[in-house]
C-alpha positions in Angstrom: -87.7 19.9 2.4 -83.9 19.6 3.2 -83.5 16.4 0.8 -84.7 18.6 -1.9 -82.3 21.4 -1.4 -79.3 18.7 -0.7 -80.5 17.6 -4.5 -80.5 21.1 -5.8 -76.6 21.7 -4.1 -75.7 18.2 -5.9 -77.1 19.1 -9.2 -75.5 22.8 -9.1 -72.6 21.2 -8.7 -72.2 18.9 -11.0 -73.6 21.6 -13.7 -70.3 24.0 -11.9 -68.0 21.2 -12.0 -68.4 20.3 -16.1 -68.6 24.2 -16.8 -65.1 24.4 -14.7 -63.8 21.4 -17.0 -64.1 23.1 -20.3 -61.2 25.4 -19.2 -59.2 23.5 -16.9 -58.1 19.7 -17.1 -57.1 19.1 -13.4 -58.8 20.0 -10.5 -57.8 20.6 -6.8 -60.6 20.3 -4.0 -60.0 21.8 -1.0 -61.6 21.3 2.3 -62.6 24.9 4.7 -63.3 23.4 7.9 -60.4 22.4 9.8 -58.3 21.7 6.7 -58.0 25.1 5.1 -58.4 26.9 8.3 -58.5 25.9 12.1 -59.1 29.1 14.0 -62.9 29.5 14.1 -64.8 27.5 16.2 -65.1 28.0 19.8 -65.2 24.6 21.7 -66.4 26.2 25.0 -69.6 27.9 23.5 -69.9 25.4 20.8 -70.3 27.8 17.9 -68.2 29.5 14.8 -66.1 32.6 15.8 -66.4 36.2 13.6 -63.1 36.8 13.2 -60.5 37.3 10.5 -59.9 33.6 9.5 -55.9 32.5 8.5 -55.9 30.1 6.0 -53.5 26.7 6.6 -49.8 27.5 5.0 -49.2 24.3 4.4 -52.1 23.8 2.1 -51.5 26.7 0.2 -47.9 25.8 -0.3 -49.7 22.7 -2.0 -52.0 24.8 -3.9 -48.6 26.8 -5.2 -46.8 23.4 -5.6 -49.7 22.5 -8.0 -49.9 25.2 -10.4 -52.0 23.0 -13.1 -54.8 22.3 -10.9 -57.7 24.7 -10.3 -58.4 25.2 -6.6 -62.0 24.9 -5.0 -63.1 25.4 -1.7 -64.7 22.5 -1.0 -67.3 22.4 2.0 -69.8 20.8 3.9 -71.2 24.0 4.4 -74.8 25.3 3.1 -75.2 28.0 0.5 -76.2 29.8 3.6 -73.2 29.9 5.5 -71.6 30.5 2.6 -71.6 34.6 3.6 -69.4 33.3 6.6 -66.7 32.2 4.4 -66.9 35.3 2.4 -66.9 38.0 5.3 -64.3 36.4 7.4 -61.7 35.2 4.7 -59.8 36.4 1.7 -61.0 33.3 -0.1 -60.2 35.4 -3.6 -57.0 35.3 -3.4 -56.1 31.9 -3.6 -60.1 30.2 -5.0 -61.9 31.1 -7.8 -64.9 29.9 -6.2 -66.6 27.7 -3.3 -68.6 24.4 -3.6 -71.3 23.7 -1.0 -72.3 19.9 -0.6 -74.8 20.6 2.3 -73.2 17.5 4.2 -69.8 15.6 4.5 -71.3 12.8 2.7 -72.4 14.5 -0.7 -68.4 15.2 -1.0 -68.1 11.8 -2.0 -70.1 11.8 -4.6 -69.1 14.8 -6.3 -65.1 14.3 -5.6 -65.8 10.7 -7.8 -68.0 12.8 -10.3 -65.1 14.9 -10.9 -62.9 11.9 -11.0 -65.1 10.9 -14.0 -64.7 13.9 -16.1 -61.2 15.7 -14.3 -57.9 14.0 -15.9 -56.6 14.3 -12.4 -58.3 15.7 -9.1 -56.6 16.4 -5.4 -58.9 16.2 -3.0 -57.7 17.8 0.3 -60.3 17.0 3.4 -60.3 15.9 7.1 -63.6 14.4 6.1 -65.0 14.9 9.7 -68.0 17.0 10.7 -68.2 18.9 14.3 -70.9 17.7 16.4 -72.5 21.0 17.5 -73.8 20.1 20.7 -70.3 18.8 22.0 -67.9 20.4 19.7 -66.3 16.8 18.8 -65.0 15.6 15.8 -67.1 12.9 13.6 -64.0 11.6 11.5 -65.7 10.0 7.8 -63.8 7.2 6.0 -61.3 7.9 2.9 -62.7 7.5 -0.3 -61.7 4.5 -2.5 -58.9 4.9 -4.4 -59.4 6.1 -7.9 -56.2 6.3 -10.7 -56.8 9.8 -10.9 -58.3 11.1 -7.5 -55.8 11.8 -5.4 -57.1 12.3 -1.3 -55.1 13.8 1.3 -56.5 13.4 4.5 -56.1 16.7 6.7 
């Protein structure tokens, strides 16, 4: 059942990127957890905190410095946890949409697809997962280099 859900998210994201490409030639994919926001995980209780989330000003400056790029929140969360993002942040002030991949590994495929259809893509991400049992980060490898895909490790 989980694989079907991930496949659904992948297809949904690919279609969404195609529609977005009609209007915007450049795309900026911005990770949510531990890139855009950093003040939302309680390491002691190993859970996400219900409070107003503050966006990282350095990330927002990158967005402002690249006005030709369409910024999109690009998260490994599922659509279910999207309510957390929408409830606890002012995401619409900086982003028009949120792409949910369901897991970090699927982010690579979506980013590579975006690089194939957009003239330029900036991907800002820590490429890490949080182990909810220990609170430790699991760091993933950098994506492969592509001419029109700029990756910024956060």
